Structures are given as C-alpha cells and as structure tokens.
N, C-alpha and C positions, 0 to 999 in steps of 0.2 A: 394592607398586605404589601410586602416589600416588592418593588418592581423587578421583574426578572427580564433579562435581555438575552439575545442570542449570543452565545459564548464567541468571543473573539479568539480565534486560534493562532498559535504562534509557531507550530511546528514547521510549517512550510519555509520559515525564515531561519530555521535551524536553531531556534531558541530553546534552551532546555531548562531554564529557570524563569520564574515570574512572580512578582508581588500581585495578588488579585484581591478582589472583594468577594466575600461569600454572598450567594444570593438564595441558595436553598440548602436545607439540611434535613434529610428525610430518612426515616428508618428503611433499610434496604430488605428485600425479599430474597432468600429466606433469613439472611443475617447481615448484620453490619449497619453501615450508615452510607448513604448517597449524599455527596456534596457536589454542588453546582456553583461555580464561581464566573465572574464576568469576563475572564480571560484565562487561557490555559495553554502551556506548552505540550501537554499530553495529546498524542494521538489515540483516539478511541477506536475500538473495533466497530466496523460498519454493521448496521442491523441488515443491510441489503446484500452486501457482497463481502462477507467476513473473511477475505483472504489474507489481510494484513492484521496481525495481532495487535492488541493494545500495548502501549507503552507501559513501562514499570517506573516506580519511583516512589517519591514520599511527599506528604502533605503535611504541613506544620500549621497548627492554629493554636492561639493561646499559649505559645511556648512549648507545645507538645508536638512531636513528630510522629506520623502515622505512615506505615507502609500503604501504598496504594494497590489494593490486591485485585482490582479490576477497574477498566475504564471503558465506558460504553457511550454510545450515541443515545441521547434522550431528547424528549420533546416536552414543552410545558405548555398547557392551555392557559393563556392569559387571563381569561375570565375567572377561573377557579384556582389558579396556581397549582393544579394537579400535574404531577410529574409522571411520565410514561417512559419506560426504559427498555432499550433493545427490541426484542421481538414483540413487545407490548405496544409499540408506536402505532397509532391508529390513523395517522395522516401522511400525505406526502409533503415534500419540501415546499415552502412558499405558500403553505395554507394560510389564509387570514386568520389572525386570532391565535396562532401558535408560534412558538420559536423553538428551534433546535439547539441543544446545549450539549456540552461534554460533561458526563456524569463520572465523578471519582468515587470509587467504592472503597471504604476502609473497614477493617474488622472491628467489631464491638460497637458500642453506642458512644456518641460523643454529644455533649451538651453545647451548643453553639447558637449564635443569633445572626440573622442576615446582617450584612454590613461589616462583619468582623474582617480583619485582615487575615489573608491566607498566603503562605509561601509555598510555591509548587516547584518540585525539583524532579526532573525526568533522569532515569538511569541512562546516561549518554552512550555507554559502551554497548548496551543492549539495543537501544534504538538505532545506533550506527550499524550494527550487524544486521538488523532487519532491513535497513536502508540499502545495504550492499546487496542483500538477497534480492529485494524488490526491483532495484535498477537492473540487476543482473538478468532478472526474468524479462524485462523489456528488451534488453540487448539480445538475449538468446532467442527470443521469438522473431526478431527482425533478421538475425542471421539465418535462422531455420527457413524462414520464408525466401530469403534470397538464394540459399542452397537448392531449394526444392524448385524454384521458379523455372529454370530452363529444362531440367531433365525429367521431372516427375509429373508435369502437367500436359495432357494431350489436347487441350483446347483452351482457348482464352477464358479466364475467370473473371467475372465482372467486379469483384471486390479486390481492390489493391491495398497494399499497406503504405505506410508513410513514405517508403523508399521507391514506391511503384512496382513492388513485386506481389505476385498472386498471394492473397492473404490466407494462407494455410491455417495459421494461428487463430485468426478471427473466425474462420469457417467452423474449425474442428474443435476448439477449446470447449471442454465441459466444466472443468474445474481448475482453480489455481489455488496455491497455498504458499505463503511466505513463512519462512523460519529464519532463524539466525544464519546469515551467509548462505542461504539457500532458497531457491524457488522451484516449486514442483508444479507442472503443468500437465494436465491429463487431457489427451485428445481422442475423439471418436472417429474412427476409420470406417464409417458405414456407408451404406448405399447412396445416401444423399451426396456424400463427398465424392464418391466415384463418379456419379452422374454429372457433377460440376466439372469433372475432368481430371481429377487426381488419380494417378496410377499407384494405388495404395499397395498393391501386391509387389510392385518393384521397389517402393520404399521400404517395405518389411524385409525384402531380401537384402537390401544395401544399407541397413542401418548403420553398420560399423563404418562404412565409407562416409555416410552422412555426417555422422558425428565427427570424424576426422575433419571434414571440410567446414563444419560450423565451428569447430574449435579453433581452426586455423584463422577463419575470419574474425572471431571474437579476439584472438590474440592481436591481430593487426589493428583492430579498434582499441584494445587496451593500450597498446603502445602508443597510439595517437594521442592519449590523454585527454580526450575532448571534455569540455565542461558540461555539466548538467545543471540546469536551473528549473525551478518551480515558479510558474506564473499563476497568479491568483486573480480571479475577477473581483474578490472582495475578501474581507477578513472573517466572515462568518463561516461556520462548519458547513453550510449548504452552498456556499458559493464554489463555482467550478474551478479546479485547479488542473494545471497542465505541465506535464513533463517535457522539457525541452532539452535536445541534444543535437549538436551539429557534427554528425559523425564524419562527414566529409565536407570540404568547403562548398557552400552553396546548396546544401541538402539539409535544411533544418527539420528535425523530427519533432513533431508535437502529438503528444498522447494524453488524452484525458485520464487523470489519476489522482486519487485522493490520499495516496500513501506518503510515507516519508522516503527520501532518496538521498543518494550521495551528491557530492559537489562536483566530482570530476572522475573520469575513468582512470586517472592516476592514483586513485585510492585502492585500486585492485593490484595485488601482486600476482593473482591467477583468477581466471574466469573460464570455466570449462562446463560442458554438458555431457551427460550420458544419457541413454535410452533404455527404458524397460518395456518389453512387449508383454502386456498382461494377456492379450488374446489378439486374434486377427482383427478385431473390432476396436481394441484400446491400446493406445500407445501413451507412455508417461515419459516426459522429458525432465530431468533434474539438472537444475543449474547450481553448481557449487562455486563459492567464491572464497578467496583468501585475501585478507587486507594487506596492503602495503605497510611496511614499517613506518613510513612517513605519516600515514593516515592515523595509525594508532598512537604515535608519539605526539602528534600535534593536538589530539584531542578534538578533532573537527567533526 
C-alpha cells in the first residue's frame, strides 16, 4: 500500500501553483474522482466551519488537465488506506493513526497510480476575491465592536476582542459566509445578549449611524495600508493558522483563522458595511470590498 501523508498546504504562503506527488486516486461519490497529493496550494472547504468556499483551479496528470470541481477536507485511516471526505469524517484532528488531507475532486474517471506527478494550479483571481472578502470580515467585526463599545453596552462584558473592546461579534455571531469580495455575518440579538449588557433596542434604532461610524473607521484603517500576514504552527492542514494585522502601532491583532487572506489593506480600493435587520432578534452585517487597481495588476 502506497504511504499516505498529511497534506502539506501552501495557500497560507500565497502559493497558487505546485508540483506534487499523487498519493490516492479514489472514485468519488456520487460521481467523479477524488485525488490526494502530498502537497497542495488549494484551500479546501472546512467540514467543521464551511464559511470559506474551496478554491477553484485545475489539476494536470499524465499530460491531461482537469478542472477541479470541488476541494474538500478529508482524512485517511493509515491502517486501511480508506479515505473519508467532508461530512463523512469520523475523527477529530490529531487522532493517532489518521492523517488529514486535501481532497481534489474532478469530473469523470481517471486512471492513475500513486506516485505519479501532478501539477496543481489555483484560480488566483477567484482566490484573491475570497481573500479580500474574508479579511474584510475580520476588519468589519473589529470596527463594529469598537463602535458599539462605548455607547451600546450598559455594563462591563467579560469577553473583549483583540483591541480590548467588548466582543459583540464573538458573543452574537451565529453564522458567517465568505463570497467573492464579500463577507456576511449573522448576529442574534436575543435575551442572553441583553443580559450581558448590550442595549440591542438602541442598536436597532441607530443602525444607520452605526454603519456610518463603522465605515469611517474602516476607511481610516484602509488608508493606513497595514500589512496582513498569516502565521502557521506547521505545514499540515490541521496545524493552527493565525491572521496578524497591526492596525495601529503597538496593537498587533492575532485571530485564529484557517482561510486565505490579503497581504495588505492597500489591496482595497473600498471597504464598507451595510446592515440588514431580519427581525428584532436577527441582524446581518454585509461587508463589501473593491480591489485596488494595483492589487489586480500585480497579480498578488
């Protein structure tokens, strides 16, 4: 049985192409083929928190290029070589005898053997659009926390964010979704949050003003052009990764995050939020971004 290793992931270093060695080639359910390689620049969708979509791109093997129609988190039982994909994963990370892998799905059936050379190419423009959306979501959540901190909490909340503000985002978020140049966060304004000290009725009444203040803060940060870096504890898919950004001197923000991200706030031409009130119990914040011309032309 050909040895299978934990996939070495390359997307945190902004690599979008790689030569790799095939480790598994398995018929996919319900159709197509699953391919596992020893390394990959593709970001797979998480089976636990699928807010960030999988990358798109191509996979070339034996001189034939195939569109990658899906990219998933998978796990292989080393004793049997059996592959489990996405929601079928039966174990947690670091379980002895199992390794987590990036699973590339192509349409149709391909005949290949472990050890064959594979060339992987990510759709850079699509990945960058997702990266702008995801980093934009981090920034807007921090800005929202800061705006709400002084005027909408009637008592001290025990949880603070990375800038020392009451963590409305952490308390209230129920869902997040990243799309191209967009991040959508859903918040529950329930009884528990009011007990913690949030004046949710005031927030609802003053949403337009809150949006203006959040957008003004985001624009200040955007013009500052702070660098964004990803720090990884290791090369494996299950190794922790952290989003780093120093929005102001001496205030390094560190957020655990497994997605792909921008390199700098200078990549934004625009970064703005809007709010949608679904009910008195549910608030949605939509963060929309526009890429700077320099980011698009540089291919970064």
